[in-house]
N, C-alpha and C positions, 0 to 999 in steps of 0.2 A: 701482975694485975695491967694492962694495956690501960695507953689511952690514949684516948682518940681525941681532933683539935678539930674543934669543929668547922676547920677553912677545907676540912678533907671531906664529912660530909655533902652530897648531893641528890640531889632524886636521881631516882632510878629512869625519870624517859629524861633528861641530864647528855645518856649520856651522847657520841660522838660520834657515830655508824650508825646507819641506814633506819635498823626496829628503832635508833631515837628519834633521830629524824620525823618519822612517821609516826609515828606515836607524839611529840611535836606538836603539829599540826594538824593530829585529830585533836588530841585540844583542843587545839585553839580553833579548830573544825566548834566547834562541843560549845564551847563561852562566843560563838556570832550566834550559834542561832536561842542560844536559853536570851541573848540577849535581843536582837531580832523580833523571836517568835512574837513577845507578850506583850511587843511596843505593837506588831502590826493585827498582833490576835484584841486591840482596843479598837469598837465601835466609838467612834465621833459622831455619827450619825440619829438621826429617828425617823417610825414613821408619823407619818402626824395626818392625822384623823380628822377634819374640820367642820364643822353642821352647823349648817347657815339656816336658823326661822328666823319669823317673825316674833318681834318681842309681844304685841297684842296676844297673837293666841298658841305663841311656838308652833306655829303648821313648819313644814318643811317649803324655802326656797328654791325648786328647779332653778336651771340653767343658767345661777347666776356669774359673775364671772369672776373667780379668784382670780388674785394673787397674790407669788410667797415672792419676797426679798430677802436675802441674809444681809443681812446689815457691811461683815467686819468678810468683802473679797479680797481681802489681802491676803485670809489664813485659810482659802479654798486651794488655793493653785489652781490645780486639774481640774475645780472640779465646777459642777454646774452652783450662780447664785439664784437664778430668780425663775420659779415655774408659775407659769399662768395657765389655766384649764376654767372647768364652767364644770358647777355642782350637776348631780344627777334629779334619778327624781323623787326621792328625799333629801334633798341642801343639801348630800353630801360631799361627801370628797377626802379619799385618802394618799395623801403626796410617799415614799419611800424614798427612799436618802437623800434627808434632812437635813443638813450639816447641823450641828450643835449647834449655839446659842444666839445668839438674838435675832430675832425678824418680823421683818412687818407684815400685815398682813393688810391689803387690802379688798372686798368685797363691792364691787359693781351691779344692782340691778333694779332692773327698770319698776318706778314705780316706790319709788327704798332709800334712804339716806344710803349716800355712798362709810362706811365705813371704813377707815382706821385704823391701827394700832402696833406699838412694835409685842412684839410676845416672848420671853426665855424660849427657849428649849431643851432643858437638861436631862430629858429623862430617853431611854430606846426610845420607849412606844408614850407620843402626846397627843392628846387629844382635847379639844378648842370650841366652844359653843356660842359662836358670832350670833346678837341678835338685834335686827337688822329693826329698826327706825321709821312709819314714813315720812314724807317729806314733810321739809315744815314752809309753813302758812309763806307768803308773800312778802314781803311790804315793803311799801315804795313813799318817799318822802314827799311825791306832787302829789 
């Protein structure tokens, strides 16, 4: 019976010839692809749908100015950090590729109090309904 030394066992692709080098290169490429593809497949953005309505009767507020600012720009690198737009006739705004995380949302519309608050965005599709209040009565001390 022959005895084998553990040091003499080498993987089949550990040869020193051209075929061994090509096989080693192929294995390295496959490992690199296996590591990079799942990381690239993770989508770190959301599709944000905002509906702006009046608090009193839940009717849409058209043409409201909407500002969405991502709170942590250091995470964005080459990505956009602020979106500005207006609501459509139905009081809706849809923004694509908004980064996940905490976003500051501000809404300004004539005849309503300005709205501003922070919202955590954690899902691939987010829907927020914003209720706008009528302006408060002004108080004067004089």
